[in-house]
C-alpha positions in Angstrom: 0.0 0.0 0.0 1.4 3.5 -0.9 1.5 6.2 1.8 -1.4 8.0 0.0 -3.4 4.8 0.2 -2.7 4.4 3.9 -4.0 7.9 4.5 -7.1 7.3 2.4 -7.7 4.1 4.3 -7.3 6.1 7.5 -10.1 8.5 6.7 -12.3 5.6 5.4 -11.8 3.8 8.8 -12.9 6.9 10.7 -15.9 7.5 8.4 -17.1 3.9 8.9 -16.3 3.7 12.6 -13.8 0.9 12.0 -11.6 1.5 15.0 -9.8 -1.8 14.7 -8.7 -0.9 11.2 -7.8 2.5 12.3 -5.7 1.2 15.2 -3.9 -1.2 12.8 -2.8 1.8 10.8 -1.1 3.4 13.8 2.6 3.0 14.5 3.5 1.8 18.0 5.0 5.3 18.6 2.0 7.1 17.2 1.7 10.8 18.2 -1.2 13.0 17.3 -0.7 16.8 17.4 -3.8 19.0 17.3 -5.2 22.3 18.5 -7.4 20.7 21.2 -4.6 19.3 23.4 -1.5 21.0 24.7 0.8 18.2 23.8 0.7 15.3 21.3 -1.4 12.3 22.4 -0.8 8.6 21.9 -2.8 5.8 20.4 -5.5 5.2 23.0 -6.2 8.9 23.7 -6.3 9.6 19.9 -8.8 6.8 19.3 -10.9 8.1 22.2 -10.9 11.6 20.7 -12.0 10.2 17.3 -14.7 8.1 18.8 -16.0 10.9 20.9 -16.2 13.2 17.9 -17.8 10.7 15.5 -20.3 9.7 18.2 -21.3 13.3 18.8 -21.1 14.7 15.2 -21.3 11.7 12.9 -20.2 12.8 9.5 -17.7 12.1 6.8 -14.5 13.5 5.3 -14.0 14.8 1.8 -10.4 14.7 0.7 -9.9 17.6 -1.7 -6.1 17.4 -2.1 -3.8 14.5 -1.1 -0.1 15.1 -1.8 2.8 12.7 -1.0 6.4 13.5 -0.6 8.4 10.5 0.6 7.3 9.5 4.1 4.9 12.5 4.3 1.3 12.9 3.1 -0.5 16.2 3.3 -4.3 16.4 3.1 -6.5 19.4 2.6 -10.1 18.4 3.2 -13.5 19.1 4.6 -15.8 17.4 7.0 -19.6 17.5 7.2 -21.8 16.0 9.9 -24.7 16.7 12.3 -24.6 17.3 16.1 -26.3 14.1 17.2 -24.7 13.5 20.6 -23.1 15.3 23.5 -20.0 17.3 22.4 -17.8 19.2 24.9 -20.6 19.1 27.4 -23.3 20.3 25.1 -26.3 18.1 24.4 -27.2 17.3 20.8 -28.8 20.1 18.8 -29.4 18.3 15.5 -27.6 21.2 13.8 -25.4 20.6 10.7 -21.7 21.0 11.2 -19.0 21.5 8.6 -15.3 22.5 8.7 -12.2 22.4 6.7 -8.9 21.0 7.8 -5.3 20.4 6.9 -3.6 17.2 8.0 0.0 16.1 7.7 0.9 12.5 8.1 4.3 11.0 8.7 4.3 7.3 7.6 7.0 5.0 8.8 7.0 1.2 8.0 3.5 1.5 6.6 2.0 3.0 9.7 1.0 6.5 10.8 3.8 7.5 13.2 2.9 11.2 13.5 -0.2 13.2 12.5 -0.4 17.0 12.6 -4.0 18.1 12.4 -5.1 21.7 12.0 -8.7 23.0 12.1 -10.6 25.9 13.8 -12.3 24.3 16.8 -14.4 27.5 17.3 -16.0 26.9 13.9 -17.6 23.7 15.3 -18.6 25.3 18.6 -20.2 28.3 16.9 -22.2 26.0 14.5 -23.7 24.0 17.4 -24.4 27.2 19.4 -21.8 26.7 22.1 -19.9 29.9 21.1 -20.6 33.2 19.3 -19.9 33.1 15.6 -16.9 35.1 14.5 
């Protein structure tokens, strides 16, 4: 599997709630950097974050651009869903949610060793009514 195919499989596993497949794509030294935590998190915490988000917001990813350079794959994409469960202490509102993201993956030995995920968390919070829209 190419590094681009690994990343595509990554998003498919998230969108289908296939956490066993997702975990199988994670390197033993997996580290996830994101704007929601002060430091990178490991496998179990990252899986918990993904599960919590998909349980609360459902949805699926659209990969608009996928670029590979050696061990690195960069994705520019979007995500759309619906607030169907508790998210950050806020009960489900049924409101649609959409955001764009940039994701950089470092693939080592066919596994995601590092992921650098960037999005605007306030975009989500304002769409579900938990924060004022900017």
